[in-house]
C-alpha positions in Angstrom: 4.2 -44.1 -32.9 0.7 -43.9 -31.9 0.4 -47.7 -31.3 3.8 -47.4 -29.5 2.2 -44.8 -27.3 -0.8 -46.8 -26.5 1.6 -50.1 -25.9 3.4 -47.9 -23.6 0.7 -46.5 -21.5 -0.7 -50.3 -21.0 2.5 -51.3 -20.0 3.1 -48.3 -17.7 -0.4 -49.2 -16.1 0.4 -52.7 -15.3 3.9 -51.8 -14.0 1.8 -49.3 -11.6 -0.4 -52.1 -10.4 2.5 -54.1 -9.4 4.1 -51.1 -7.5 0.9 -50.6 -5.9 0.8 -54.2 -4.8 4.3 -53.4 -2.8 3.5 -49.8 -1.6 3.3 -49.4 2.2 3.5 -53.0 2.8 6.6 -55.3 3.3 9.3 -55.5 0.9 13.0 -56.4 0.8 15.5 -53.3 0.2 18.9 -53.8 -1.1 21.5 -51.2 -2.1 23.0 -50.7 -5.6 25.8 -48.4 -4.3 25.9 -45.6 -1.8 22.6 -43.7 -1.4 21.1 -45.9 -4.3 18.5 -48.3 -3.0 16.8 -51.0 -4.7 13.7 -52.9 -4.1 11.9 -56.2 -4.8 9.1 -53.6 -6.3 11.7 -52.3 -9.0 12.6 -55.6 -10.0 9.2 -56.8 -10.3 8.1 -53.7 -12.2 11.1 -54.0 -14.7 10.0 -57.8 -15.3 6.9 -56.7 -16.5 7.8 -53.8 -18.4 10.7 -55.9 -20.4 8.1 -58.7 -21.1 5.4 -56.3 -22.1 7.4 -53.8 -24.4 10.1 -56.0 -25.7 7.8 -59.0 -26.6 5.7 -56.6 -28.4 8.6 -54.9 -30.1 11.2 -57.4 -30.6 13.0 -55.3 -33.0 13.4 -52.3 -30.6 16.3 -51.6 -28.4 16.2 -51.8 -24.4 17.7 -49.8 -22.0 16.4 -50.0 -18.3 17.8 -49.1 -15.1 17.2 -52.5 -13.9 18.5 -54.7 -16.7 22.0 -55.5 -17.5 23.0 -53.2 -20.4 23.7 -54.4 -23.7 25.6 -52.9 -26.6 22.9 -54.1 -29.0 20.7 -51.3 -28.4 23.2 -48.8 -30.2 22.4 -50.3 -33.5 18.8 -50.1 -33.1 16.7 -47.3 -34.8 13.9 -47.3 -32.1 14.9 -47.9 -28.5 12.8 -48.1 -24.9 14.2 -46.4 -22.3 12.6 -47.1 -19.0 12.9 -46.5 -15.4 10.4 -49.0 -13.8 10.4 -47.2 -10.5 11.5 -43.6 -10.8 11.7 -42.5 -7.2 12.6 -45.4 -5.1 13.3 -43.3 -1.9 9.9 -41.9 -2.0 8.3 -45.4 -2.7 10.2 -46.6 0.4 9.0 -43.7 2.8 5.5 -44.2 1.7 5.5 -41.1 -0.2 3.3 -41.1 -3.4 5.6 -39.0 -5.6 7.2 -42.1 -7.4 6.3 -43.0 -11.4 6.7 -45.5 -13.9 8.7 -43.9 -16.7 8.8 -45.2 -20.5 10.4 -43.1 -23.2 10.9 -44.0 -26.7 14.1 -42.7 -28.9 14.3 -42.9 -32.7 17.6 -42.3 -34.2 18.9 -40.8 -30.9 16.0 -38.5 -30.4 13.1 -38.6 -27.7 9.9 -39.5 -29.9 7.5 -40.2 -27.0 7.2 -40.2 -23.2 4.7 -41.9 -20.6 5.0 -41.2 -17.2 2.3 -42.7 -14.7 1.9 -42.1 -11.1 -0.2 -45.1 -9.8 -1.1 -43.7 -6.2 -2.9 -40.7 -7.9 -3.6 -42.5 -11.2 -2.1 -39.8 -13.2 -1.4 -40.8 -16.6 0.8 -38.4 -18.8 1.3 -39.3 -22.1 2.8 -37.3 -25.3 4.3 -37.9 -28.5 6.7 -35.1 -29.5 5.4 -32.9 -32.2 2.0 -34.1 -31.5 0.9 -33.0 -28.1 0.6 -34.4 -24.9 -2.2 -35.6 -22.3 -3.1 -36.4 -18.7 -5.4 -39.0 -18.3 -6.6 -38.6 -22.0 -7.3 -34.5 -21.5 -4.6 -32.2 -23.5 -1.8 -30.7 -21.4 0.4 -27.6 -22.2 3.2 -26.5 -20.5 2.5 -23.1 -18.5 2.7 -19.6 -19.9 4.6 -17.9 -17.2 6.8 -14.8 -18.8 8.9 -13.8 -15.7 11.6 -15.9 -13.8 10.7 -14.0 -10.7 8.0 -15.5 -8.8 7.9 -18.7 -11.1 7.6 -22.1 -9.7 10.4 -24.4 -9.5 9.9 -28.0 -9.1 13.0 -29.2 -7.1 14.7 -32.3 -5.9 13.8 -33.3 -2.3 17.4 -34.3 -1.7 19.0 -31.4 -3.5 16.8 -29.0 -1.2 18.2 -30.6 1.7 21.6 -30.3 0.5 21.3 -26.4 0.1 21.6 -26.4 -3.7 18.4 -24.4 -4.3 19.7 -21.6 -1.9 20.6 -19.2 -4.7 17.0 -19.4 -6.1 14.9 -18.9 -2.7 14.5 -15.0 -2.9 13.1 -14.6 -6.5 11.4 -18.4 -7.1 8.7 -20.2 -5.6 10.3 -23.7 -4.8 8.5 -26.9 -4.1 9.9 -30.4 -3.3 8.9 -33.0 -5.7 10.1 -36.7 -5.7 10.8 -38.5 -9.0 12.3 -36.5 -11.5 10.3 -38.3 -14.3 7.3 -37.1 -12.4 8.7 -33.5 -12.1 9.1 -33.2 -15.6 5.4 -34.3 -16.2 4.2 -31.7 -13.7 6.1 -29.2 -15.9 4.2 -30.4 -19.0 1.3 -30.0 -17.5 1.8 -26.5 -16.4 1.6 -27.3 -12.7 5.3 -25.8 -12.4 7.1 -23.7 -14.5 10.5 -25.1 -14.4 12.7 -27.9 -12.9 16.4 -28.5 -13.3 19.4 -30.7 -11.7 22.8 -29.6 -12.6 24.3 -33.1 -11.8 24.7 -35.7 -14.1 21.3 -37.7 -14.6 21.1 -41.2 -16.6 18.9 -41.5 -19.8 16.3 -43.4 -17.9 15.6 -40.6 -15.2 15.0 -38.3 -17.9 14.0 -39.7 -21.3 10.2 -40.0 -21.0 10.0 -36.6 -19.3 11.9 -34.8 -22.0 9.5 -36.1 -24.7 6.5 -35.2 -22.4 7.8 -31.4 -21.8 8.7 -31.1 -25.6 5.2 -32.6 -26.9 3.5 -30.1 -24.3 5.3 -27.1 -26.1 8.0 -26.8 -23.3 11.7 -26.8 -23.8 14.1 -29.7 -22.2 17.9 -29.7 -22.4 21.0 -30.4 -20.8 22.1 -27.8 -18.0 24.0 -25.6 -20.6 20.8 -25.6 -22.8 22.5 -28.1 -25.5 20.0 -30.7 -26.8 20.0 -34.3 -24.8 21.2 -37.2 -27.3 19.6 -40.3 -26.3 20.9 -44.1 -26.6 24.3 -43.3 -26.0 27.0 -45.8 -25.1 27.5 -43.9 -21.8 24.2 -43.2 -20.4 24.9 -40.1 -18.2 23.6 -36.7 -19.2 24.8 -33.5 -18.7 22.1 -32.6 -16.0 18.8 -31.5 -16.9 17.3 -28.1 -17.5 13.4 -27.9 -18.3 11.1 -25.1 -18.5 8.1 -23.3 -20.4 9.5 -21.8 -23.7 9.5 -18.3 -22.6 11.5 -19.2 -19.5 14.1 -21.6 -20.6 16.9 -19.3 -22.1 16.5 -16.9 -19.0 16.8 -19.9 -16.5 19.8 -21.3 -18.8 21.4 -18.0 -18.2 20.8 -17.9 -14.4 22.1 -21.1 -13.9 25.5 -20.6 -15.8 27.5 -18.9 -13.0 26.7 -21.9 -10.9 27.8 -24.5 -13.3 31.7 -24.4 -12.3 30.8 -24.5 -8.7 28.3 -27.6 -9.5 31.0 -29.4 -11.5 33.6 -29.2 -8.6 31.1 -30.4 -5.9 30.1 -33.4 -8.1 34.0 -34.0 -9.0 34.8 -34.2 -5.1 31.7 -36.9 -4.6 33.8 -38.9 -7.2 
């Protein structure tokens, strides 16, 4: 697993170098769907990761946001789950809060995670059960013991939609782009929790979940259940992460909102 972590960090750094070559320059932007942009930087990063990771581990499965999915991965013991550019909207806007996200799962369970912010040169890396680091230095989730006054790292778009309104009175809320980067910051203790009650794809959260758990935090679906990875359908039941002390109280705090959020997402189709 340590060899895999070293490989993943090298691949993330190379993908980050490619992203920086496009960042704040001119590049083509298309659309994969409504409010879902795709740039040539996404594709170039994906091509590099695919070559570096798949060629080095041909017996591993592969799931990437920008690669056509194949059911072949479902029969693999270990599977790379990657997002070559998490935070595409921020990237397009020239905001530095985007990342390369590389997770590795074993038998459907997250095993290691690497999240790299190339603008800030922040390399978060961790193996579940063995610890996590930021640029080689050990990191741990925060020790905040009370929800009141704790810091939630929130989605910029979800904040604009008012979805964090119920938390504004009791929490400090900070908007951060890229869900993978948010989870990495939670692992480093630079925020106490983060959540998104809407569905997320495995590639959005896999690496971050591994980092949080490696750093002593807790990362689950929105209802507190473990998140299975390498599933036929890649959408997860939301995401809720926090340090060990705050996770259960945050699940309880979010519970009354779940029906409301489920209705909203159903209306959106």
